[in-house]
C-alpha positions as CSV (number, residue, x, y, z in Angstrom):
1,M,-42.0,-33.0,-7.1
2,E,-42.4,-29.8,-8.4
3,A,-42.5,-28.4,-11.8
4,V,-42.1,-24.6,-12.9
5,A,-43.8,-23.1,-16.0
6,R,-42.1,-20.0,-17.7
7,L,-44.0,-17.1,-19.5
8,N,-42.8,-14.3,-21.0
9,N,-43.0,-11.1,-22.2
10,V,-46.8,-11.4,-22.8
11,P,-48.2,-8.2,-23.7
12,T,-50.7,-7.7,-21.0
13,S,-49.5,-5.3,-18.5
14,P,-48.6,-6.3,-15.0
15,R,-51.7,-5.7,-13.3
16,K,-53.5,-7.0,-15.2
17,M,-52.2,-9.9,-14.8
18,R,-51.8,-9.9,-11.0
19,L,-55.2,-9.8,-10.8
20,V,-55.6,-12.7,-12.0
21,A,-53.2,-14.3,-10.9
22,D,-55.0,-13.7,-7.4
23,L,-57.3,-15.7,-7.7
24,V,-56.0,-19.4,-8.8
25,R,-52.9,-18.9,-6.5
26,G,-53.0,-21.6,-3.5
27,K,-56.0,-24.0,-5.3
28,R,-56.0,-27.0,-6.3
29,V,-55.6,-27.5,-10.5
30,G,-59.5,-28.9,-11.7
31,L,-60.5,-26.2,-9.7
32,A,-57.5,-23.6,-11.3
33,L,-58.6,-24.3,-14.6
34,S,-62.5,-24.1,-14.1
35,I,-62.1,-20.8,-12.6
36,L,-59.5,-19.8,-15.7
37,K,-62.2,-21.1,-18.2
38,F,-65.1,-18.9,-16.5
39,T,-63.5,-15.7,-16.1
40,P,-64.3,-13.4,-18.8
41,N,-60.8,-11.2,-18.5
42,H,-57.7,-11.2,-21.2
43,G,-54.8,-12.9,-19.0
44,S,-56.9,-16.0,-17.7
45,I,-56.7,-17.3,-21.1
46,R,-52.7,-18.0,-21.4
47,L,-52.6,-18.6,-17.6
48,E,-55.0,-21.3,-18.1
49,K,-52.2,-22.5,-20.9
50,L,-49.4,-21.8,-18.4
51,L,-51.4,-24.5,-15.9
52,L,-51.6,-27.2,-18.3
53,S,-48.5,-27.1,-19.1
54,A,-47.1,-26.6,-16.1
55,V,-49.1,-29.7,-15.7
56,A,-47.2,-31.5,-18.2
57,N,-44.1,-30.8,-16.7
58,W,-45.6,-31.7,-13.5
59,Q,-46.1,-35.7,-15.9
60,A,-42.8,-35.6,-17.5
61,K,-40.7,-35.6,-14.2
62,N,-42.9,-38.0,-12.9
63,P,-43.7,-40.5,-14.9
64,D,-44.8,-42.9,-12.8
65,A,-47.1,-41.4,-10.6
66,K,-51.2,-40.9,-11.9
67,L,-52.1,-37.3,-12.4
68,E,-55.6,-38.7,-10.5
69,E,-53.9,-39.6,-7.7
70,A,-52.0,-37.0,-7.3
71,D,-53.8,-34.0,-5.9
72,L,-51.8,-30.6,-8.1
73,Y,-52.2,-27.2,-6.6
74,I,-51.0,-24.4,-7.7
75,K,-48.0,-23.4,-5.4
76,T,-46.7,-20.0,-6.4
77,V,-47.4,-17.8,-9.3
78,M,-45.7,-14.1,-9.9
79,V,-46.2,-12.1,-12.4
80,D,-43.1,-9.9,-12.6
81,E,-42.8,-7.0,-15.0
82,G,-41.7,-7.0,-18.1
83,R,-40.0,-5.0,-20.7
84,S,-42.0,-2.1,-21.9
85,L,-42.2,-0.4,-25.1
86,K,-42.0,3.7,-25.1
87,R,-44.7,5.0,-27.8
88,L,-45.6,8.0,-29.3
89,R,-48.9,9.4,-29.1
90,P,-49.2,13.5,-30.5
91,A,-50.4,16.3,-28.2
92,P,-52.0,19.5,-28.4
93,Q,-49.5,22.5,-29.5
94,G,-46.8,20.4,-31.2
95,R,-46.1,18.2,-27.3
96,G,-46.1,14.6,-27.5
97,H,-47.9,12.2,-24.4
98,R,-45.2,9.1,-23.8
99,I,-47.2,5.8,-24.1
100,R,-46.0,3.1,-22.2
101,K,-47.0,-0.2,-24.2
102,R,-46.3,-2.8,-20.7
103,S,-45.7,-6.6,-20.8
104,N,-45.1,-8.8,-18.4
105,H,-43.2,-12.3,-17.6
106,V,-45.3,-14.8,-15.3
107,T,-43.9,-18.0,-13.1
108,L,-46.1,-20.7,-12.2
109,V,-45.0,-23.4,-9.9
110,V,-47.2,-26.9,-9.5
111,D,-46.3,-29.1,-7.0
112,A,-48.5,-32.2,-5.9
113,F,-50.3,-31.8,-2.6
114,N,-49.2,-34.2,0.6
115,A,-52.0,-34.2,3.6
116,P,-50.8,-35.9,6.1
117,E,-54.0,-39.3,7.1
118,V,-55.8,-38.2,10.0
119,T,-57.3,-41.6,11.9
120,A,-58.9,-42.2,14.7
121,D,-55.5,-43.0,17.0
122,V,-53.5,-40.0,16.2
123,V,-56.9,-38.2,17.0
124,E,-57.2,-39.6,20.4
125,T,-53.0,-39.3,21.3
126,N,-53.7,-35.8,21.1
127,E,-56.7,-34.9,22.5
128,K,-54.3,-37.3,25.9
129,A,-51.3,-34.8,24.7
130,N,-54.0,-31.6,25.8
């Protein structure tokens, strides 16, 4: 069962946040946390907190399941553009240049990884079929 965590109006440009999100997309939660911890980008701090929140949401949905045995991974990470604050910066000859202070919305989905167990019988039947 999957769990969702959302982060709205993060004052970072979506392009910069997508660089960090691409590092952890599809990774297991333990590996993703270690990647985010040692990534120097500013967005990694917020994504790390969001990932911990998604894991806590998963635990709330599955109180009888153990976190260590669940083998969680990041199913999807979406970084969407939020609202932009428009500011004016003085420019030469009385003009003004527009500055767009961008923000973004991040949605992170965590799910349990259920790999089918491979036994010798399964391998043997697959070899006979081929």
